[in-house]
VOGU-3710 file (C-alpha; in Angstrom, 3 decimals, decimal comma):
1> msksthanif> 35,168/54,849/-57,119  37,754/56,690/-55,039  41,384/55,652/-54,974  41,206/54,655/-51,303  38,157/52,442/-51,893  39,837/50,887/-54,906  42,974/50,202/-52,846  40,963/48,699/-49,976  39,112/46,357/-52,309  42,380/45,281/-53,851
11> llllgltlfv> 43,924/44,621/-50,427  40,847/42,616/-49,436  41,101/40,462/-52,564  44,822/40,070/-52,032  44,292/39,006/-48,408  41,635/36,447/-49,394  43,851/35,074/-52,151  46,810/34,767/-49,790  44,650/32,990/-47,238  43,342/30,495/-49,807
21> gyvflrpyla> 46,898/29,981/-51,029  48,006/29,327/-47,468  45,260/26,713/-47,054  46,399/24,990/-50,243  50,074/25,063/-49,327  49,773/24,417/-45,594  50,353/20,618/-45,816  53,641/21,272/-47,598  54,735/24,424/-45,798  57,066/22,541/-43,463
31> svllggvfav> 58,903/21,022/-46,441  59,340/24,442/-48,046  60,623/25,985/-44,816  62,949/23,055/-44,247  64,312/23,481/-47,744  64,903/27,150/-46,930  66,883/26,253/-43,814  69,001/23,796/-45,800  69,581/26,470/-48,438  70,926/28,888/-45,826
41> vfyplyglll> 73,157/26,258/-44,242  74,561/24,776/-47,457  74,859/27,975/-49,493  78,601/28,290/-48,679  79,103/24,787/-50,122  77,175/25,843/-53,215  79,360/28,928/-53,551  82,466/26,748/-53,268  81,254/24,404/-56,006  80,566/27,355/-58,311
51> rfvrfralga> 84,303/27,969/-58,378  84,750/24,675/-60,212  81,606/24,532/-62,384  80,385/27,209/-64,777  76,629/26,742/-64,474  74,509/27,616/-61,438  72,103/24,753/-62,189  74,949/22,235/-62,127  76,324/23,689/-58,893  72,896/23,464/-57,287
61> altlllvvcv> 72,460/19,880/-58,504  75,840/18,817/-57,099  75,038/20,472/-53,767  71,696/18,671/-53,730  73,391/15,343/-54,366  75,818/15,908/-51,491  72,974/16,852/-49,127  71,111/13,653/-50,028  74,202/11,509/-49,429  75,347/13,254/-46,256
71> vfvplflvtk> 72,002/14,064/-44,593  68,988/12,155/-45,893  70,437/8,679/-46,502  72,116/8,424/-43,064  69,008/9,927/-41,442  66,793/7,240/-42,978  69,109/4,414/-41,918  69,471/5,729/-38,368  65,720/6,312/-38,001  65,019/2,756/-39,117
81> kiaeesagvy> 67,532/1,411/-36,596  66,039/3,578/-33,831  62,545/2,261/-34,589  63,748/-1,343/-34,328  65,589/-0,732/-31,061  62,679/1,245/-29,571  60,257/-1,596/-30,252  62,696/-4,094/-28,737  63,288/-2,032/-25,593  59,554/-1,405/-25,146
91> sfmttngnat> 58,838/-5,118/-25,445  61,572/-5,953/-22,931  60,503/-3,311/-20,426  56,828/-4,254/-20,483  57,208/-8,032/-20,030  58,064/-10,139/-16,980  58,330/-7,090/-14,722  61,742/-6,109/-16,109  61,116/-2,379/-15,787  59,872/-2,704/-12,200
101> rfaeegialv> 62,858/-4,851/-11,205  65,268/-2,413/-12,827  63,553/0,510/-11,081  63,774/-1,217/-7,680  67,469/-1,938/-8,122  68,125/1,617/-9,296  66,299/3,142/-6,340  68,227/0,869/-3,954  71,527/1,940/-5,496  70,698/5,652/-5,387
111> skyipgiesq> 69,439/5,348/-1,782  72,992/4,510/-0,691  73,964/8,068/-1,618  70,608/9,818/-1,051  69,025/8,412/2,124  65,231/8,432/2,276  64,632/8,472/-1,480  62,925/5,049/-1,313  60,041/6,535/0,636  59,501/9,260/-1,968
121> vqaaqvhtyi> 59,981/7,324/-5,220  58,112/4,070/-5,820  59,297/1,457/-8,304  55,798/1,196/-9,765  55,858/4,915/-10,564  59,201/4,580/-12,326  57,884/1,558/-14,236  54,873/3,517/-15,448  57,085/6,443/-16,443  59,531/4,243/-18,382
131> kgiflkvven> 56,697/2,398/-20,113  55,086/5,696/-21,115  58,335/7,036/-22,594  58,916/4,053/-24,837  55,258/3,872/-25,827  55,506/7,466/-27,057  58,705/6,705/-28,970  57,189/3,672/-30,680  53,946/5,519/-31,452  55,768/8,443/-33,070
141> igplfsktae> 58,510/6,597/-34,957  56,485/3,601/-36,126  54,060/5,568/-38,358  57,025/7,026/-40,256  57,440/3,717/-42,023  53,703/3,236/-42,660  53,485/6,513/-44,626  56,320/5,901/-47,038  54,677/7,605/-50,028  53,816/10,717/-48,009
151> iilyviltlf> 57,332/10,983/-46,588  58,869/10,575/-50,041  56,687/13,434/-51,294  57,800/15,706/-48,444  61,457/14,853/-49,039  61,123/15,548/-52,769  59,495/18,924/-52,084  62,251/19,786/-49,629  64,918/18,906/-52,182  63,165/20,869/-54,959
161> tlyyllkdga> 62,955/23,882/-52,641  66,628/23,552/-51,791  67,603/23,291/-55,465  65,685/26,351/-56,637  66,682/28,482/-53,644  70,317/27,721/-54,369  69,970/28,280/-58,109  67,656/31,327/-58,040  68,034/32,504/-54,453  69,384/35,906/-55,458
171> kfrekimefs> 66,363/36,517/-57,715  63,918/35,505/-54,979  65,700/37,799/-52,548  65,453/40,783/-54,902  61,768/40,094/-55,541  61,002/39,940/-51,807  62,845/43,218/-51,238  60,892/44,764/-54,108  57,576/44,077/-52,372  58,837/44,886/-48,885
181> plkksedeki> 57,629/48,178/-47,373  60,920/48,541/-45,519  64,020/50,335/-46,716  66,584/48,319/-48,622  69,105/48,673/-45,792  66,527/47,333/-43,322  65,708/44,404/-45,604  69,405/43,647/-45,907  69,763/43,710/-42,127  66,878/41,241/-41,746
191> fekvkgtvts> 68,303/38,877/-44,350  71,749/38,948/-42,791  70,344/38,451/-39,296  68,252/35,462/-40,402  71,185/33,971/-42,279  73,633/34,429/-39,407  71,257/33,234/-36,699  70,029/30,152/-38,559  73,565/29,173/-39,506  74,876/29,574/-35,974
201> ivrgslvvgv> 71,919/27,755/-34,400  72,170/24,832/-36,779  75,934/24,611/-36,390  76,005/25,384/-32,686  73,047/23,249/-31,612  72,248/20,670/-34,262  75,773/19,793/-35,385  77,125/19,731/-31,826  74,096/17,700/-30,723  74,630/15,182/-33,520
211> iqgimtglgf> 78,339/14,843/-32,686  77,547/14,391/-28,987  74,865/11,844/-29,863  77,328/9,887/-32,006  79,943/9,968/-29,245  77,348/8,915/-26,674  76,160/6,014/-28,832  79,766/4,989/-29,481  80,493/4,994/-25,737  77,412/2,871/-25,083
221> lifgvpnpal> 78,521/0,424/-27,784  82,037/0,162/-26,362  81,027/-0,269/-22,721  78,084/-2,600/-23,244  74,949/-0,448/-22,923  72,146/-2,026/-25,009  70,573/-0,202/-27,980  73,282/2,430/-28,508  71,618/3,893/-31,636  68,410/4,622/-29,726
231> wgsvaifaai> 70,133/6,280/-26,772  72,516/8,164/-29,043  69,528/9,699/-30,833  67,943/10,639/-27,507  71,253/12,285/-26,544  71,011/14,518/-29,636  67,809/16,082/-28,331  69,055/16,109/-24,736  72,117/18,088/-25,852  69,998/21,194/-26,518
241> ipgvgtalvn> 68,616/21,319/-22,957  70,517/24,070/-21,082  72,365/22,914/-17,977  71,468/19,244/-18,522  72,628/18,100/-21,931  73,690/14,520/-22,559  73,892/13,845/-18,809  70,158/13,129/-19,090  71,122/9,965/-20,987  74,610/9,205/-19,683
251> ipavlflais> 73,792/9,165/-15,961  71,013/6,523/-16,285  73,370/4,478/-18,505  76,100/4,591/-15,850  73,544/3,529/-13,217  72,374/0,705/-15,487  75,894/-0,675/-15,811  76,468/-0,338/-12,061  73,222/-2,172/-11,290  74,095/-4,862/-13,819
261> gsgtnaflll> 77,366/-5,576/-11,998  79,659/-3,897/-14,530  81,264/-1,430/-12,146  84,406/-1,010/-14,227  82,461/-0,265/-17,402  80,230/2,127/-15,455  83,293/4,068/-14,269  84,842/4,087/-17,761  81,560/5,270/-19,308  81,416/8,079/-16,737
271> lwsmsavgli> 84,922/9,179/-17,738  83,965/8,925/-21,418  80,897/11,080/-20,844  82,852/13,749/-19,006  85,717/13,867/-21,515  84,825/12,780/-25,048  81,211/14,003/-24,838  81,398/16,884/-22,353  84,457/18,576/-23,844  82,745/18,784/-27,250
281> dnflrpylig> 80,175/21,165/-25,817  82,799/23,341/-24,131  85,204/23,684/-27,046  83,406/22,860/-30,296  80,155/24,779/-29,753  81,788/28,257/-29,341  83,928/27,605/-32,433  80,952/26,590/-34,595  78,709/29,436/-33,430  81,426/32,036/-33,996
291> rdaklhpflv> 80,303/35,662/-34,210  77,202/35,179/-36,332  74,809/35,236/-33,408  74,978/35,155/-29,638  71,798/33,458/-28,509  70,910/32,262/-25,074  70,584/28,446/-25,011  67,127/28,793/-23,459  65,884/30,694/-26,527  67,295/27,998/-28,767
301> llsvlggihv> 65,536/25,333/-26,693  62,195/27,143/-26,870  62,467/27,643/-30,626  63,254/23,969/-31,185  60,464/22,703/-28,892  57,956/25,153/-30,376  58,955/24,199/-33,905  58,549/20,491/-33,177  55,143/21,110/-31,582  53,823/23,004/-34,619
311> fgpvgflvgp> 55,618/21,367/-37,556  56,577/17,956/-36,208  60,132/16,594/-36,482  61,158/19,171/-39,111  60,390/21,875/-36,542  63,796/21,058/-35,065  65,155/23,250/-37,862  62,132/25,381/-38,739  61,729/26,737/-35,190  65,109/28,500/-35,197
321> lflsfllall> 64,201/30,038/-38,571  61,268/31,899/-37,012  63,350/32,799/-33,978  65,971/34,417/-36,195  63,314/36,386/-38,091  61,784/37,618/-34,825  65,177/38,700/-33,500  65,891/40,539/-36,752  62,610/42,471/-36,468  63,300/43,315/-32,827
331> eiyptivlkn> 66,745/44,589/-33,779  65,403/47,108/-36,293  62,333/47,967/-34,178  63,991/50,958/-32,417  65,068/52,396/-35,768  61,657/52,167/-37,458  59,114/52,651/-34,698  60,664/54,424/-31,740  62,538/57,082/-33,737  59,453/57,855/-35,831
341> nk> 57,381/58,410/-32,685  59,803/60,885/-31,181
//
């Protein structure tokens, strides 16, 4: 048997084995990738803890404990509250014509400033749209609490991945570079690009979105908008939409207060949205992103939406991971391909 035939057979067996392994691991792939994103984001914290503890395992365990307390426990409590509020709002909107009445009053108010809108927008259409939105929210959040055992398994796998990537991340990195066909300098560039991009996206989009969502929910609580936890969570996702942001949630809330007869609160909420919420995006986001990566907000939006579509809720973090890897490959593409073809 020739060397080329032997190599081809080996590659075929390797490809089949990798495919079977992918099939086995596919249900848990999102948890592993999510653990990888957390490892990139919280590695500086791990490095800081290593200054005070002598053992890498202990440093990784302490980091893991902090992540559970700071991320997973609040996330569970907020998600539970959102599910309760979503079910309540859906029930209210779909009984006694509340949604239709609210839509009619909203259209009448807007028509004072935009003449002719009543002929183009029907209250029944708005009612159907509102009902559909809350039905989707209830359908997607409700099952989270009916699959408790499955969710616990995914969380445990994510935490195990985070622990071992923190503890043995350097070894994994060296092993990957050992099998990589690229030069060591090119591998290093990819790793640094992925690290910088993921960190900046998470800090610049997720952290800012969470802060804006908290501020939005707090404003709703102060000025009397019902279900502030629900709308604050919606504001987190709205914050990543370029050119729109939290206005997608704040403007309807201001209209709701105005329709309800709370003109003063509506005006105060508008000021709150423009100052406490809007200024966060203008001043905090550039500081958190820093110089690690300069990404167009539209690319961030696409990566988040694509990640959610493929991996579910965890795709909110996994999507940017693939985006950063793609950008790293595109950055070294001229060096590897174009120069070799000249």
